[in-house]
C-alpha positions in Angstrom: 11.2 86.0 106.9 14.7 86.2 105.2 14.7 85.8 101.4 16.9 85.3 98.8 18.0 89.0 98.8 19.5 88.6 101.9 21.8 85.8 101.1 25.5 86.2 101.4 27.2 87.4 98.1 29.5 84.1 97.8 26.2 81.9 98.4 24.6 83.8 95.5 27.5 83.1 93.0 27.6 79.5 94.1 23.7 79.4 93.0 24.6 81.4 89.7 26.7 78.4 89.3 24.1 76.2 88.6 21.5 78.2 86.6 21.4 79.1 83.1 22.1 82.7 82.0 18.7 83.5 81.6 17.9 82.3 84.7 20.5 84.5 86.5 19.0 87.9 84.4 15.7 86.7 85.5 16.8 86.4 89.0 18.9 89.6 88.9 15.7 91.7 87.5 13.4 90.7 90.2 15.2 93.5 92.7 16.7 96.7 91.7 19.1 95.6 95.0 20.6 92.8 93.1 20.4 94.3 89.6 22.5 97.4 89.6 25.5 96.0 91.9 25.5 92.5 90.0 24.5 93.0 86.1 28.0 94.7 85.6 29.5 92.6 88.0 32.2 90.4 85.8 32.8 87.5 88.2 28.7 86.7 87.6 29.6 86.4 83.7 32.8 84.9 84.1 31.3 81.4 84.8 29.3 81.4 81.7 32.2 82.5 79.6 34.5 79.7 81.3 32.0 76.9 80.0 33.4 77.9 77.0 37.3 78.2 77.9 37.5 81.7 78.1 38.7 83.1 81.2 41.0 86.2 80.3 39.5 88.8 78.8 42.6 90.4 77.7 42.0 87.8 74.2 39.1 90.2 73.4 40.8 93.6 73.9 39.7 94.3 77.2 35.9 93.6 76.6 34.0 93.1 79.6 33.2 88.8 80.3 29.5 90.3 80.1 29.7 91.8 76.9 31.8 88.8 75.6 29.2 86.3 76.9 25.8 88.8 76.2 26.7 89.2 72.6 28.9 86.3 71.3 28.6 83.1 73.3 25.0 83.5 74.8 23.6 83.4 71.2 26.5 81.7 69.0 28.1 79.3 71.6 25.8 76.3 71.1 27.0 76.1 67.6 30.5 75.2 68.8 31.0 71.2 68.0 30.2 69.0 64.9 26.9 69.0 63.2 25.8 66.3 61.2 23.6 67.0 57.8 20.2 65.3 56.3 21.5 65.6 52.6 20.1 62.4 50.9 22.6 59.9 50.7 25.8 61.4 51.1 24.8 63.4 54.0 28.0 66.2 55.3 29.7 67.3 58.6 30.1 71.0 59.4 32.2 71.8 62.7 32.4 75.1 64.2 35.0 76.1 67.0 36.6 79.0 68.7 39.7 80.0 67.6 41.8 83.3 67.3 41.3 85.1 64.3 45.0 86.5 63.5 43.9 87.3 59.8 41.2 90.2 60.6 41.1 90.7 64.6 45.0 90.8 65.9 44.3 87.1 67.2 40.7 88.0 69.0 39.0 84.6 68.8 36.0 84.4 66.9 33.6 81.0 66.0 34.7 79.5 62.5 32.5 77.2 60.5 34.3 74.5 58.5 32.6 72.3 56.1 34.6 68.6 55.8 35.2 67.0 52.5 36.6 63.8 51.7 38.8 64.6 48.3 41.6 62.3 49.0 43.6 64.6 47.0 47.6 64.3 48.0 46.8 61.5 50.6 48.9 58.2 50.6 46.5 55.9 52.8 43.0 55.1 52.7 40.8 56.0 54.8 41.8 60.0 54.0 41.4 62.3 56.6 39.2 65.1 55.6 40.3 68.6 54.4 38.5 71.2 55.8 36.8 74.5 53.9 36.2 77.4 56.2 32.9 79.3 55.0 31.9 81.6 58.2 33.4 83.3 60.8 31.1 84.9 63.5 32.9 87.5 66.0 33.1 91.6 67.0 33.7 94.0 64.5 37.1 93.8 63.4 39.4 96.3 64.2 39.9 98.1 60.8 36.1 98.7 60.6 35.5 99.3 64.3 34.5 102.5 66.0 33.1 103.4 69.2 29.2 102.8 68.3 29.7 99.2 66.7 33.1 97.7 68.6 31.0 95.3 70.4 28.4 94.3 67.6 28.5 90.8 66.5 29.4 90.1 62.7 28.8 87.0 61.0 30.6 87.1 57.5 31.1 84.4 54.7 34.4 84.7 53.8 36.0 81.2 51.9 39.4 79.9 52.9 40.4 76.7 51.3 43.9 75.0 50.9 43.1 73.9 47.9 41.1 75.8 44.5 37.6 74.4 44.4 37.4 76.2 40.7 35.9 79.0 42.2 38.3 80.4 44.4 40.6 82.8 42.8 44.4 83.2 43.5 47.1 84.6 41.3 50.4 82.8 42.5 49.1 83.1 46.3 50.0 80.1 48.6 47.3 78.7 50.2 45.0 79.4 52.2 43.4 80.4 49.3 40.7 83.0 50.2 37.0 84.2 48.5 35.8 87.3 50.2 32.1 87.6 50.7 31.7 91.1 49.1 31.5 93.1 52.4 27.9 93.8 51.5 28.5 94.6 48.2 27.7 90.8 47.1 24.8 88.7 48.5 25.6 86.1 50.9 24.5 82.9 53.1 22.1 83.4 56.0 22.4 80.9 59.2 19.0 80.1 60.3 17.6 77.8 63.1 15.0 75.6 62.1 12.2 74.0 64.8 11.5 70.8 65.4 9.5 69.1 62.6 8.2 65.9 61.4 8.0 67.0 57.6 10.6 64.5 55.6 12.2 64.7 52.2 10.7 62.8 49.3 11.9 62.2 46.0 9.2 60.7 43.7 8.7 61.2 39.9 7.0 59.2 37.2 9.2 56.5 36.5 9.8 54.8 39.8 9.1 54.7 43.5 10.0 57.5 46.1 13.5 56.8 47.3 13.3 56.1 50.7 16.7 57.3 53.3 16.7 57.3 57.1 15.5 59.9 59.1 17.6 62.1 61.2 16.2 61.3 64.9 17.1 62.6 68.4 17.2 58.9 69.5 20.1 57.7 66.7 22.9 57.2 68.9 25.0 59.4 67.1 22.6 62.8 68.0 23.9 64.8 71.2 21.7 65.4 73.9 24.0 67.7 75.6 23.7 70.9 73.2 21.5 73.4 72.6 20.7 75.1 69.6 21.6 78.7 68.9 19.4 81.4 70.4 18.0 82.4 66.8 14.1 82.6 66.2 13.1 79.1 65.0 11.4 78.7 61.5 9.8 76.4 59.3 11.6 74.1 57.2 13.8 75.0 54.7 11.7 75.8 51.3 12.4 73.4 48.5 14.3 76.2 46.0 13.1 76.7 42.4 15.8 75.0 40.4 17.0 77.5 37.7 19.6 75.1 36.4 17.6 72.5 34.7 17.0 73.0 31.0 13.8 70.8 30.9 11.0 71.0 32.8 9.9 68.9 36.2 7.3 69.4 38.4 7.8 71.0 41.5 5.9 68.2 43.7 8.9 66.2 42.3 10.7 66.8 45.4 8.7 67.4 48.3 7.9 67.3 52.3 6.1 64.7 53.8 5.3 63.6 56.8 7.6 61.4 59.0 8.7 60.5 62.3 9.7 63.8 64.8 13.1 66.0 64.5 14.7 68.0 66.4 15.7 71.7 66.0 18.6 72.1 63.9 20.8 74.0 61.7 20.5 75.1 57.8 22.3 77.7 55.6 20.2 79.2 53.1 22.0 80.5 49.8 21.9 83.8 48.5 18.9 84.2 46.9 18.8 83.7 43.1 20.1 86.1 40.5 21.7 88.2 42.7 25.5 88.3 42.8 27.7 86.2 45.1 30.8 84.8 45.6 30.1 82.2 48.2 27.8 79.2 46.3 26.6 76.8 49.3 25.5 74.0 47.3 29.3 73.7 46.4 30.3 72.9 49.8 27.1 71.4 51.4 25.7 69.1 49.2 28.2 66.5 47.9 27.7 65.2 44.3 26.3 61.6 43.9 24.3 59.9 41.3 21.1 61.2 42.3 22.4 65.0 43.6 20.9 66.6 40.2 17.4 66.0 41.7 18.4 67.2 45.0 19.6 70.8 43.8 17.1 72.5 44.9 17.4 71.0 48.9 18.5 73.3 51.6 19.9 70.7 54.0 18.9 70.6 57.9 22.0 70.0 60.4 21.6 68.2 63.8 24.2 67.8 66.6 26.7 65.1 66.4 28.4 63.9 69.2 32.1 63.5 69.6 33.3 61.1 72.3 37.0 62.1 73.2 37.7 58.9 75.8 40.9 57.2 75.3 40.4 54.0 73.8 41.3 50.7 75.5 44.0 48.2 73.9 42.0 45.6 72.1 44.9 43.3 73.7 44.4 44.0 77.2 41.7 41.8 79.2 40.1 45.3 80.8 39.3 46.5 77.4 35.9 48.0 77.4 33.6 48.1 74.3 32.2 51.3 75.2 35.5 52.7 74.8 35.3 52.5 70.6 32.3 54.8 70.6 32.8 58.1 68.4 33.8 58.9 65.3 35.9 56.7 63.0 36.4 57.3 58.9 36.2 54.4 56.6 37.1 53.5 53.3 34.4 52.8 51.0 36.1 51.9 47.5 34.8 53.7 44.9 32.5 55.8 46.9 35.8 57.0 49.3 36.1 57.6 52.6 33.0 57.9 54.6 32.4 58.9 58.7 30.8 56.7 61.1 29.6 56.6 64.7 30.3 53.7 66.8 27.7 53.0 69.2 27.9 50.5 72.2 24.9 48.6 72.7 25.6 46.9 76.0 21.4 45.2 76.3 22.8 43.6 73.0 26.1 43.1 73.7 26.9 44.5 70.2 28.7 47.7 68.9 27.2 48.9 65.4 28.2 51.2 63.3 26.1 54.0 62.0 26.7 56.0 58.8 27.1 59.9 59.8 28.2 60.3 55.6 27.1 57.7 53.3 26.8 56.8 49.6 24.1 55.9 47.4 23.7 52.2 48.2 23.9 52.6 52.0 23.3 56.0 52.9 24.1 58.3 55.8 21.9 57.6 58.9 21.9 53.5 57.9 23.7 50.7 60.0 26.5 49.6 57.9 27.9 47.0 59.8 27.6 45.8 63.4 29.8 43.1 65.3 28.1 40.6 68.0 30.7 40.6 71.5 29.0 37.5 72.7 32.1 35.3 71.7 35.4 36.1 70.1 36.5 34.5 67.0 38.8 31.4 67.6 42.1 31.5 66.3 42.7 35.1 65.8 45.6 37.2 66.7 45.7 37.2 70.6 47.1 41.1 70.0 43.5 42.0 68.7 39.7 41.0 69.2 37.9 39.6 66.3 34.1 39.0 66.4 31.5 38.0 64.0 29.1 40.4 62.5 26.7 41.4 59.9 27.1 43.8 57.1 24.4 45.5 55.0 24.9 45.5 51.2 22.3 47.1 49.0 21.7 47.8 45.5 21.7 51.8 43.8 19.4 53.6 46.2 19.0 51.9 49.3 17.3 49.0 47.2 16.8 45.4 47.7 19.1 45.6 51.0 20.4 42.4 52.3 23.2 41.5 54.9 26.0 39.7 54.6 28.5 38.0 57.4 31.4 40.0 58.5 34.3 39.6 60.8 35.1 42.6 63.1 38.8 43.2 64.1 39.6 45.6 66.5 43.4 45.9 65.6 44.6 48.6 68.0 43.2 51.5 69.9 42.6 53.4 66.7 42.4 50.6 64.0 39.5 48.3 62.6 39.4 46.0 60.2 35.8 44.9 58.8 36.5 41.7 56.4 33.4 41.5 54.0 34.7 38.5 52.3 38.1 36.6 52.3 39.1 39.2 49.2 37.6 42.0 51.0 38.5 44.3 53.4 37.5 48.1 55.1 39.8 49.6 56.9 38.4 52.0 59.8 40.5 54.7 61.6 39.4 56.9 64.6 38.7 60.5 64.2 40.6 62.6 66.5 39.8 66.0 65.3 43.0 67.8 66.7 43.8 70.8 64.2 44.9 73.8 63.7 42.4 76.8 61.8 42.6 76.1 58.1 46.0 77.6 56.3 47.5 77.8 59.5 50.2 75.6 61.2 49.2 73.7 64.2 
C-alpha cells in the first residue's frame, strides 16, 4: 500500500506549506529516507522564513534558511508586532520589528524591541505621535565577536538607543541616537520571559481605601490579536511582586498582591536586573509610565499581550460606500492634561456601533476601558456632508476609575484618518490614525 513516503517531492513540499515547522520536523523524523535528504534542504525551510519576509540568505551573510529559521525565527519570530501591557491605569506599548543592523552586524537583520513614549517634546500639534526608545535586540552573534563556534548562536542584548536624553543616558556632545550599552556581560541585564495563561490579576489595597479596580486584559477584547503566537520559551508563573527597596517607610507586602480574576492568555514579561547588582538598563523607567498612583505600583512587573494592528485602507467618510469596519485599528487621541493616549477602534456590526477601547489610559479612565462609542443607526442631521457625525456616549470618572458616568458625545469621522469627539460645546478631542511606517531609532527613514 502506498504511503506518504512514496509521494513525489513536489507534493511533499506542497503539504509542508500547510504544516507548522514542528509538524514538518516530526514528519521528517519518522523516516531516515526522508530525514537525511530533506532536513538540510533549504527549500523546505524557505517556506517558513518567507512568512517573515526573509527570501534571500545573502542578508544573513549566507546562513542557510534552516539556520535562520531554526535558530532565530522559530523561537523569537512570534515577538514581531505590537504588544500592550497591563500596567495599571496607564498601560504601555512595545513593538518588535525585523530590521537591518548597520550598527553591530553590517546590515544583517535582527529583531529590535522599542517601547513607546508620548512625551510631546518637539511636537507642534496634538495628539502627539509616539517617541520610540529601543531597549532590546535579538540576533546572531555580531561579526566582531563571531567565531566558528558561536557564529550561529542567537544573542539577546539590552542596549538602549534613544533620540532624547532620558536622564540616565550618557552622551558627550555626540548627536542622537544616544546609546547605553548593557555592559557586555559585566553588568546585570533584564531578562525576557513568557508568562503562562493565568486567572490571577493584580489588586492594590491599603488601610485607607477600597482596592482600586482596573479592567482586566482578556483574550475576548477587540484589540487582542488571536493570529499571533507566543515566543517559544518556557512558560512561567505570573511575574513576582518585587520588594520595593526605594520606599523609606514600611508598607505591608500584602498591599500589592494577586487575586483570582478572569482567565488571561499567555503573555510576555521583562524582568528587571536583580536588585543590588550594577546595571545601566532600568526597565521600570521604560515600561511603567508615571501617574498619580505609580509609586504604589513600583514593585509590579507588567505583562504584555499581542495587540492587533489592522492596516486596511480607510474609506472616505463622505463616500456612500463608507464601511464602518474600515476605521478599525489604532488611533491616537488628545486627552488634555493626560497627554496622548492610544485607542483601538472596533466595529460592532450587531449593535451597529463603533467603540473606542483604551490601549493606554490615565488615572480617570484607565487602559482596557471603553472611552466612547458611537451609534451608527442614524447620522446627525445638518452636519457637514463631507464628514459623518453620529451620536454616542463617553465615559467620565473620578480618579481611580471611581464614580464613572456616561455623557452624551458627538463623534465626527472627519477624514479617512481623523476623528473629532465633541464632549461638550466647548471641548473637543481629536484623534488621528496611527500608521506606524518608520525606520530604526536614530536612522533616517
